[in-house]
PDB file of N, H, CA, C and O in Angstrom:
ATOM      1  N   UNK A   1     -12.867   3.977  -7.848  1.00  0.00           N
ATOM      2  CA  UNK A   1     -11.571   4.114  -7.209  1.00  0.00           C
ATOM      3  C   UNK A   1     -11.648   5.229  -6.174  1.00  0.00           C
ATOM      4  O   UNK A   1     -12.134   6.325  -6.454  1.00  0.00           O
ATOM      5  N   UNK A   2     -11.171   4.934  -4.999  1.00  0.00           N
ATOM      6  H   UNK A   2     -10.776   4.044  -4.771  1.00  0.00           H
ATOM      7  CA  UNK A   2     -11.163   5.940  -3.955  1.00  0.00           C
ATOM      8  C   UNK A   2      -9.896   6.768  -4.034  1.00  0.00           C
ATOM      9  O   UNK A   2      -8.985   6.471  -4.807  1.00  0.00           O
ATOM     10  N   UNK A   3      -9.855   7.793  -3.236  1.00  0.00           N
ATOM     11  H   UNK A   3     -10.595   8.035  -2.608  1.00  0.00           H
ATOM     12  CA  UNK A   3      -8.720   8.716  -3.255  1.00  0.00           C
ATOM     13  C   UNK A   3      -7.408   8.049  -2.853  1.00  0.00           C
ATOM     14  O   UNK A   3      -6.343   8.448  -3.322  1.00  0.00           O
ATOM     15  N   UNK A   4      -7.476   7.043  -1.993  1.00  0.00           N
ATOM     16  H   UNK A   4      -8.342   6.718  -1.611  1.00  0.00           H
ATOM     17  CA  UNK A   4      -6.253   6.424  -1.490  1.00  0.00           C
ATOM     18  C   UNK A   4      -5.671   5.390  -2.430  1.00  0.00           C
ATOM     19  O   UNK A   4      -4.525   4.980  -2.251  1.00  0.00           O
ATOM     20  N   UNK A   5      -6.419   4.961  -3.417  1.00  0.00           N
ATOM     21  H   UNK A   5      -7.351   5.294  -3.562  1.00  0.00           H
ATOM     22  CA  UNK A   5      -5.955   3.889  -4.278  1.00  0.00           C
ATOM     23  C   UNK A   5      -4.999   4.368  -5.360  1.00  0.00           C
ATOM     24  O   UNK A   5      -5.097   5.487  -5.863  1.00  0.00           O
ATOM     25  N   UNK A   6      -4.082   3.489  -5.696  1.00  0.00           N
ATOM     26  H   UNK A   6      -4.002   2.580  -5.288  1.00  0.00           H
ATOM     27  CA  UNK A   6      -3.153   3.745  -6.786  1.00  0.00           C
ATOM     28  C   UNK A   6      -3.767   3.237  -8.086  1.00  0.00           C
ATOM     29  O   UNK A   6      -4.561   2.297  -8.082  1.00  0.00           O
ATOM     30  N   UNK A   7      -3.399   3.854  -9.178  1.00  0.00           N
ATOM     31  H   UNK A   7      -2.754   4.618  -9.181  1.00  0.00           H
ATOM     32  CA  UNK A   7      -3.835   3.330 -10.468  1.00  0.00           C
ATOM     33  C   UNK A   7      -2.998   2.099 -10.779  1.00  0.00           C
ATOM     34  O   UNK A   7      -1.954   1.880 -10.165  1.00  0.00           O
ATOM     35  N   UNK A   8      -3.452   1.304 -11.722  1.00  0.00           N
ATOM     36  H   UNK A   8      -4.300   1.482 -12.221  1.00  0.00           H
ATOM     37  CA  UNK A   8      -2.702   0.100 -12.092  1.00  0.00           C
ATOM     38  C   UNK A   8      -1.333   0.466 -12.654  1.00  0.00           C
ATOM     39  O   UNK A   8      -0.358  -0.246 -12.416  1.00  0.00           O
ATOM     40  N   UNK A   9      -1.251   1.553 -13.386  1.00  0.00           N
ATOM     41  H   UNK A   9      -2.043   2.131 -13.579  1.00  0.00           H
ATOM     42  CA  UNK A   9       0.033   1.998 -13.922  1.00  0.00           C
ATOM     43  C   UNK A   9       1.017   2.373 -12.832  1.00  0.00           C
ATOM     44  O   UNK A   9       2.196   2.023 -12.900  1.00  0.00           O
ATOM     45  N   UNK A  10       0.530   3.090 -11.820  1.00  0.00           N
ATOM     46  H   UNK A  10      -0.427   3.374 -11.764  1.00  0.00           H
ATOM     47  CA  UNK A  10       1.396   3.458 -10.697  1.00  0.00           C
ATOM     48  C   UNK A  10       1.859   2.218  -9.947  1.00  0.00           C
ATOM     49  O   UNK A  10       3.019   2.130  -9.545  1.00  0.00           O
ATOM     50  N   UNK A  11       0.956   1.262  -9.757  1.00  0.00           N
ATOM     51  H   UNK A  11       0.014   1.334 -10.083  1.00  0.00           H
ATOM     52  CA  UNK A  11       1.307   0.051  -9.020  1.00  0.00           C
ATOM     53  C   UNK A  11       2.349  -0.772  -9.773  1.00  0.00           C
ATOM     54  O   UNK A  11       3.225  -1.369  -9.146  1.00  0.00           O
ATOM     55  N   UNK A  12       2.272  -0.816 -11.095  1.00  0.00           N
ATOM     56  H   UNK A  12       1.561  -0.331 -11.604  1.00  0.00           H
ATOM     57  CA  UNK A  12       3.254  -1.566 -11.886  1.00  0.00           C
ATOM     58  C   UNK A  12       4.657  -0.986 -11.735  1.00  0.00           C
ATOM     59  O   UNK A  12       5.644  -1.718 -11.816  1.00  0.00           O
ATOM     60  N   UNK A  13       4.748   0.321 -11.517  1.00  0.00           N
ATOM     61  H   UNK A  13       3.947   0.916 -11.451  1.00  0.00           H
ATOM     62  CA  UNK A  13       6.051   0.944 -11.300  1.00  0.00           C
ATOM     63  C   UNK A  13       6.605   0.655  -9.911  1.00  0.00           C
ATOM     64  O   UNK A  13       7.815   0.502  -9.749  1.00  0.00           O
ATOM     65  N   UNK A  14       5.742   0.580  -8.919  1.00  0.00           N
ATOM     66  H   UNK A  14       4.758   0.705  -9.051  1.00  0.00           H
ATOM     67  CA  UNK A  14       6.157   0.420  -7.523  1.00  0.00           C
ATOM     68  C   UNK A  14       6.404  -1.033  -7.138  1.00  0.00           C
ATOM     69  O   UNK A  14       7.349  -1.323  -6.404  1.00  0.00           O
ATOM     70  N   UNK A  15       5.577  -1.943  -7.616  1.00  0.00           N
ATOM     71  H   UNK A  15       4.809  -1.708  -8.213  1.00  0.00           H
ATOM     72  CA  UNK A  15       5.589  -3.345  -7.163  1.00  0.00           C
ATOM     73  C   UNK A  15       6.952  -4.036  -7.244  1.00  0.00           C
ATOM     74  O   UNK A  15       7.291  -4.763  -6.310  1.00  0.00           O
ATOM     75  N   UNK A  16       7.755  -3.859  -8.296  1.00  0.00           N
ATOM     76  H   UNK A  16       7.479  -3.269  -9.055  1.00  0.00           H
ATOM     77  CA  UNK A  16       9.039  -4.569  -8.341  1.00  0.00           C
ATOM     78  C   UNK A  16      10.011  -4.175  -7.223  1.00  0.00           C
ATOM     79  O   UNK A  16      10.943  -4.923  -6.928  1.00  0.00           O
ATOM     80  N   UNK A  17       9.808  -3.025  -6.609  1.00  0.00           N
ATOM     81  H   UNK A  17       9.052  -2.417  -6.849  1.00  0.00           H
ATOM     82  CA  UNK A  17      10.717  -2.554  -5.566  1.00  0.00           C
ATOM     83  C   UNK A  17      10.312  -3.007  -4.162  1.00  0.00           C
ATOM     84  O   UNK A  17      11.055  -2.784  -3.206  1.00  0.00           O
ATOM     85  N   UNK A  18       9.157  -3.631  -4.029  1.00  0.00           N
ATOM     86  H   UNK A  18       8.554  -3.812  -4.805  1.00  0.00           H
ATOM     87  CA  UNK A  18       8.683  -4.073  -2.719  1.00  0.00           C
ATOM     88  C   UNK A  18       9.043  -5.539  -2.496  1.00  0.00           C
ATOM     89  O   UNK A  18       8.839  -6.373  -3.379  1.00  0.00           O
ATOM     90  N   UNK A  19       9.573  -5.849  -1.331  1.00  0.00           N
ATOM     91  H   UNK A  19       9.739  -5.172  -0.614  1.00  0.00           H
ATOM     92  CA  UNK A  19       9.984  -7.232  -1.074  1.00  0.00           C
ATOM     93  C   UNK A  19       8.787  -8.128  -0.775  1.00  0.00           C
ATOM     94  O   UNK A  19       7.907  -7.779   0.011  1.00  0.00           O
ATOM     95  N   UNK A  20       8.779  -9.270  -1.410  1.00  0.00           N
ATOM     96  H   UNK A  20       9.494  -9.553  -2.049  1.00  0.00           H
ATOM     97  CA  UNK A  20       7.794 -10.307  -1.088  1.00  0.00           C
ATOM     98  C   UNK A  20       8.611 -11.525  -0.698  1.00  0.00           C
ATOM     99  O   UNK A  20       9.041 -12.304  -1.549  1.00  0.00           O
ATOM    100  N   UNK A  21       8.815 -11.674   0.594  1.00  0.00           N
ATOM    101  H   UNK A  21       8.465 -11.042   1.285  1.00  0.00           H
ATOM    102  CA  UNK A  21       9.667 -12.742   1.088  1.00  0.00           C
ATOM    103  C   UNK A  21       8.874 -13.940   1.563  1.00  0.00           C
ATOM    104  O   UNK A  21       7.646 -13.973   1.476  1.00  0.00           O
ATOM    105  N   UNK A  22       9.583 -14.903   2.055  1.00  0.00           N
ATOM    106  H   UNK A  22      10.580 -14.877   2.126  1.00  0.00           H
ATOM    107  CA  UNK A  22       8.985 -16.122   2.560  1.00  0.00           C
ATOM    108  C   UNK A  22       8.050 -15.827   3.735  1.00  0.00           C
ATOM    109  O   UNK A  22       7.020 -16.482   3.892  1.00  0.00           O
ATOM    110  N   UNK A  23       8.411 -14.844   4.553  1.00  0.00           N
ATOM    111  H   UNK A  23       9.248 -14.312   4.426  1.00  0.00           H
ATOM    112  CA  UNK A  23       7.605 -14.522   5.721  1.00  0.00           C
ATOM    113  C   UNK A  23       6.960 -13.142   5.627  1.00  0.00           C
ATOM    114  O   UNK A  23       6.358 -12.669   6.590  1.00  0.00           O
ATOM    115  N   UNK A  24       7.084 -12.503   4.482  1.00  0.00           N
ATOM    116  H   UNK A  24       7.573 -12.887   3.699  1.00  0.00           H
ATOM    117  CA  UNK A  24       6.534 -11.163   4.305  1.00  0.00           C
ATOM    118  C   UNK A  24       5.047 -11.188   3.982  1.00  0.00           C
ATOM    119  O   UNK A  24       4.401 -12.229   4.098  1.00  0.00           O
ATOM    120  N   UNK A  25       4.507 -10.053   3.581  1.00  0.00           N
ATOM    121  H   UNK A  25       5.032  -9.207   3.487  1.00  0.00           H
ATOM    122  CA  UNK A  25       3.082  -9.975   3.284  1.00  0.00           C
ATOM    123  C   UNK A  25       2.723 -10.806   2.058  1.00  0.00           C
ATOM    124  O   UNK A  25       3.530 -10.969   1.143  1.00  0.00           O
ATOM    125  N   UNK A  26       1.517 -11.320   2.055  1.00  0.00           N
ATOM    126  H   UNK A  26       0.861 -11.188   2.798  1.00  0.00           H
ATOM    127  CA  UNK A  26       1.054 -12.077   0.907  1.00  0.00           C
ATOM    128  C   UNK A  26       0.901 -11.141  -0.283  1.00  0.00           C
ATOM    129  O   UNK A  26       0.443 -10.010  -0.118  1.00  0.00           O
ATOM    130  N   UNK A  27       1.270 -11.582  -1.467  1.00  0.00           N
ATOM    131  H   UNK A  27       1.642 -12.501  -1.602  1.00  0.00           H
ATOM    132  CA  UNK A  27       1.227 -10.699  -2.636  1.00  0.00           C
ATOM    133  C   UNK A  27      -0.134 -10.072  -2.888  1.00  0.00           C
ATOM    134  O   UNK A  27      -0.198  -8.926  -3.332  1.00  0.00           O
ATOM    135  N   UNK A  28      -1.218 -10.779  -2.622  1.00  0.00           N
ATOM    136  H   UNK A  28      -1.165 -11.710  -2.261  1.00  0.00           H
ATOM    137  CA  UNK A  28      -2.548 -10.217  -2.871  1.00  0.00           C
ATOM    138  C   UNK A  28      -2.907  -9.125  -1.865  1.00  0.00           C
ATOM    139  O   UNK A  28      -3.785  -8.308  -2.147  1.00  0.00           O
ATOM    140  N   UNK A  29      -2.263  -9.086  -0.714  1.00  0.00           N
ATOM    141  H   UNK A  29      -1.551  -9.749  -0.485  1.00  0.00           H
ATOM    142  CA  UNK A  29      -2.529  -8.054   0.296  1.00  0.00           C
ATOM    143  C   UNK A  29      -1.506  -6.930   0.263  1.00  0.00           C
ATOM    144  O   UNK A  29      -1.702  -5.901   0.909  1.00  0.00           O
ATOM    145  N   UNK A  30      -0.428  -7.107  -0.470  1.00  0.00           N
ATOM    146  H   UNK A  30      -0.269  -7.944  -0.994  1.00  0.00           H
ATOM    147  CA  UNK A  30       0.658  -6.142  -0.470  1.00  0.00           C
ATOM    148  C   UNK A  30       0.197  -4.771  -0.955  1.00  0.00           C
ATOM    149  O   UNK A  30       0.554  -3.749  -0.370  1.00  0.00           O
ATOM    150  N   UNK A  31      -0.589  -4.753  -2.014  1.00  0.00           N
ATOM    151  H   UNK A  31      -0.879  -5.584  -2.489  1.00  0.00           H
ATOM    152  CA  UNK A  31      -1.062  -3.467  -2.548  1.00  0.00           C
ATOM    153  C   UNK A  31      -1.959  -2.765  -1.537  1.00  0.00           C
ATOM    154  O   UNK A  31      -1.847  -1.554  -1.341  1.00  0.00           O
ATOM    155  N   UNK A  32      -2.838  -3.512  -0.902  1.00  0.00           N
ATOM    156  H   UNK A  32      -2.928  -4.495  -1.061  1.00  0.00           H
ATOM    157  CA  UNK A  32      -3.735  -2.934   0.107  1.00  0.00           C
ATOM    158  C   UNK A  32      -2.947  -2.351   1.270  1.00  0.00           C
ATOM    159  O   UNK A  32      -3.270  -1.266   1.753  1.00  0.00           O
ATOM    160  N   UNK A  33      -1.926  -3.052   1.720  1.00  0.00           N
ATOM    161  H   UNK A  33      -1.664  -3.934   1.328  1.00  0.00           H
ATOM    162  CA  UNK A  33      -1.114  -2.571   2.828  1.00  0.00           C
ATOM    163  C   UNK A  33      -0.311  -1.338   2.426  1.00  0.00           C
ATOM    164  O   UNK A  33      -0.178  -0.399   3.211  1.00  0.00           O
ATOM    165  N   UNK A  34       0.216  -1.337   1.225  1.00  0.00           N
ATOM    166  H   UNK A  34       0.108  -2.100   0.587  1.00  0.00           H
ATOM    167  CA  UNK A  34       0.992  -0.196   0.742  1.00  0.00           C
ATOM    168  C   UNK A  34       0.104   1.038   0.619  1.00  0.00           C
ATOM    169  O   UNK A  34       0.522   2.140   0.973  1.00  0.00           O
ATOM    170  N   UNK A  35      -1.116   0.861   0.120  1.00  0.00           N
ATOM    171  H   UNK A  35      -1.456  -0.034  -0.168  1.00  0.00           H
ATOM    172  CA  UNK A  35      -2.045   1.978   0.003  1.00  0.00           C
ATOM    173  C   UNK A  35      -2.453   2.507   1.375  1.00  0.00           C
ATOM    174  O   UNK A  35      -2.716   3.700   1.526  1.00  0.00           O
ATOM    175  N   UNK A  36      -2.507   1.627   2.373  1.00  0.00           N
ATOM    176  H   UNK A  36      -2.293   0.658   2.251  1.00  0.00           H
ATOM    177  CA  UNK A  36      -2.785   2.064   3.736  1.00  0.00           C
ATOM    178  C   UNK A  36      -1.687   2.961   4.288  1.00  0.00           C
ATOM    179  O   UNK A  36      -1.965   3.935   4.987  1.00  0.00           O
ATOM    180  N   UNK A  37      -0.452   2.632   3.975  1.00  0.00           N
ATOM    181  H   UNK A  37      -0.226   1.840   3.408  1.00  0.00           H
ATOM    182  CA  UNK A  37       0.674   3.462   4.423  1.00  0.00           C
ATOM    183  C   UNK A  37       0.623   4.821   3.722  1.00  0.00           C
ATOM    184  O   UNK A  37       0.853   5.853   4.352  1.00  0.00           O
ATOM    185  N   UNK A  38       0.325   4.822   2.434  1.00  0.00           N
ATOM    186  H   UNK A  38       0.138   3.983   1.923  1.00  0.00           H
ATOM    187  CA  UNK A  38       0.188   6.086   1.705  1.00  0.00           C
ATOM    188  C   UNK A  38      -0.920   6.927   2.321  1.00  0.00           C
ATOM    189  O   UNK A  38      -0.748   8.132   2.504  1.00  0.00           O
ATOM    190  N   UNK A  39      -2.047   6.317   2.642  1.00  0.00           N
ATOM    191  H   UNK A  39      -2.186   5.338   2.493  1.00  0.00           H
ATOM    192  CA  UNK A  39      -3.172   7.034   3.262  1.00  0.00           C
ATOM    193  C   UNK A  39      -2.737   7.671   4.578  1.00  0.00           C
ATOM    194  O   UNK A  39      -3.086   8.814   4.872  1.00  0.00           O
ATOM    195  N   UNK A  40      -1.975   6.919   5.359  1.00  0.00           N
ATOM    196  H   UNK A  40      -1.691   5.991   5.120  1.00  0.00           H
ATOM    197  CA  UNK A  40      -1.542   7.413   6.671  1.00  0.00           C
ATOM    198  C   UNK A  40      -0.696   8.677   6.531  1.00  0.00           C
ATOM    199  O   UNK A  40      -0.882   9.628   7.290  1.00  0.00           O
ATOM    200  N   UNK A  41       0.218   8.699   5.585  1.00  0.00           N
ATOM    201  H   UNK A  41       0.369   7.926   4.969  1.00  0.00           H
ATOM    202  CA  UNK A  41       1.081   9.862   5.414  1.00  0.00           C
ATOM    203  C   UNK A  41       0.363  11.027   4.737  1.00  0.00           C
ATOM    204  O   UNK A  41       0.695  12.183   4.997  1.00  0.00           O
ATOM    205  N   UNK A  42      -0.604  10.749   3.882  1.00  0.00           N
ATOM    206  H   UNK A  42      -0.874   9.810   3.670  1.00  0.00           H
ATOM    207  CA  UNK A  42      -1.367  11.830   3.260  1.00  0.00           C
ATOM    208  C   UNK A  42      -2.234  12.567   4.267  1.00  0.00           C
ATOM    209  O   UNK A  42      -2.388  13.786   4.193  1.00  0.00           O
ATOM    210  N   UNK A  43      -2.797  11.822   5.206  1.00  0.00           N
ATOM    211  H   UNK A  43      -2.672  10.831   5.266  1.00  0.00           H
ATOM    212  CA  UNK A  43      -3.731  12.414   6.157  1.00  0.00           C
ATOM    213  C   UNK A  43      -3.065  12.850   7.455  1.00  0.00           C
ATOM    214  O   UNK A  43      -3.692  13.532   8.266  1.00  0.00           O
ATOM    215  N   UNK A  44      -1.818  12.476   7.667  1.00  0.00           N
ATOM    216  H   UNK A  44      -1.309  11.923   7.008  1.00  0.00           H
ATOM    217  CA  UNK A  44      -1.089  12.766   8.911  1.00  0.00           C
ATOM    218  C   UNK A  44      -1.818  12.235  10.135  1.00  0.00           C
ATOM    219  O   UNK A  44      -1.767  12.829  11.212  1.00  0.00           O
ATOM    220  N   UNK A  45      -2.491  11.120   9.956  1.00  0.00           N
ATOM    221  H   UNK A  45      -2.533  10.638   9.081  1.00  0.00           H
ATOM    222  CA  UNK A  45      -3.226  10.524  11.065  1.00  0.00           C
ATOM    223  C   UNK A  45      -2.318   9.597  11.859  1.00  0.00           C
ATOM    224  O   UNK A  45      -1.164   9.371  11.495  1.00  0.00           O
ATOM    225  N   UNK A  46      -2.857   9.065  12.944  1.00  0.00           N
ATOM    226  H   UNK A  46      -3.795   9.248  13.240  1.00  0.00           H
ATOM    227  CA  UNK A  46      -2.110   8.128  13.770  1.00  0.00           C
ATOM    228  C   UNK A  46      -2.258   6.741  13.198  1.00  0.00           C
ATOM    229  O   UNK A  46      -3.226   6.452  12.494  1.00  0.00           O
ATOM    230  N   UNK A  47      -1.295   5.870  13.497  1.00  0.00           N
ATOM    231  H   UNK A  47      -0.508   6.104  14.068  1.00  0.00           H
ATOM    232  CA  UNK A  47      -1.318   4.511  12.963  1.00  0.00           C
ATOM    233  C   UNK A  47      -2.570   3.753  13.372  1.00  0.00           C
ATOM    234  O   UNK A  47      -3.081   2.952  12.590  1.00  0.00           O
ATOM    235  N   UNK A  48      -3.069   3.981  14.555  1.00  0.00           N
ATOM    236  H   UNK A  48      -2.654   4.632  15.191  1.00  0.00           H
ATOM    237  CA  UNK A  48      -4.245   3.231  15.025  1.00  0.00           C
ATOM    238  C   UNK A  48      -5.516   3.618  14.277  1.00  0.00           C
ATOM    239  O   UNK A  48      -6.522   2.915  14.367  1.00  0.00           O
ATOM    240  N   UNK A  49      -5.483   4.721  13.546  1.00  0.00           N
ATOM    241  H   UNK A  49      -4.665   5.292  13.473  1.00  0.00           H
ATOM    242  CA  UNK A  49      -6.657   5.163  12.788  1.00  0.00           C
ATOM    243  C   UNK A  49      -6.676   4.640  11.360  1.00  0.00           C
ATOM    244  O   UNK A  49      -7.568   4.985  10.584  1.00  0.00           O
ATOM    245  N   UNK A  50      -5.707   3.816  11.009  1.00  0.00           N
ATOM    246  H   UNK A  50      -4.982   3.536  11.638  1.00  0.00           H
ATOM    247  CA  UNK A  50      -5.636   3.288   9.638  1.00  0.00           C
ATOM    248  C   UNK A  50      -6.850   2.413   9.333  1.00  0.00           C
ATOM    249  O   UNK A  50      -7.324   1.674  10.196  1.00  0.00           O
ATOM    250  N   UNK A  51      -7.349   2.503   8.097  1.00  0.00           N
ATOM    251  H   UNK A  51      -6.964   3.103   7.396  1.00  0.00           H
ATOM    252  CA  UNK A  51      -8.489   1.644   7.727  1.00  0.00           C
ATOM    253  C   UNK A  51      -8.079   0.193   7.597  1.00  0.00           C
ATOM    254  O   UNK A  51      -8.913  -0.660   7.293  1.00  0.00           O
TER     255      UNK A  51
END
């Protein structure tokens, strides 16, 4: 597990609050995208530098 990843327990708490709509992110990519946003705010980097 890398520094940016959430534990499974943390993800179980967060996932019900995230919208998965008809046109929203695919459920299998939602966690990856959410962790990318967390990484961006932790590092104070620019959006274009996101992994």
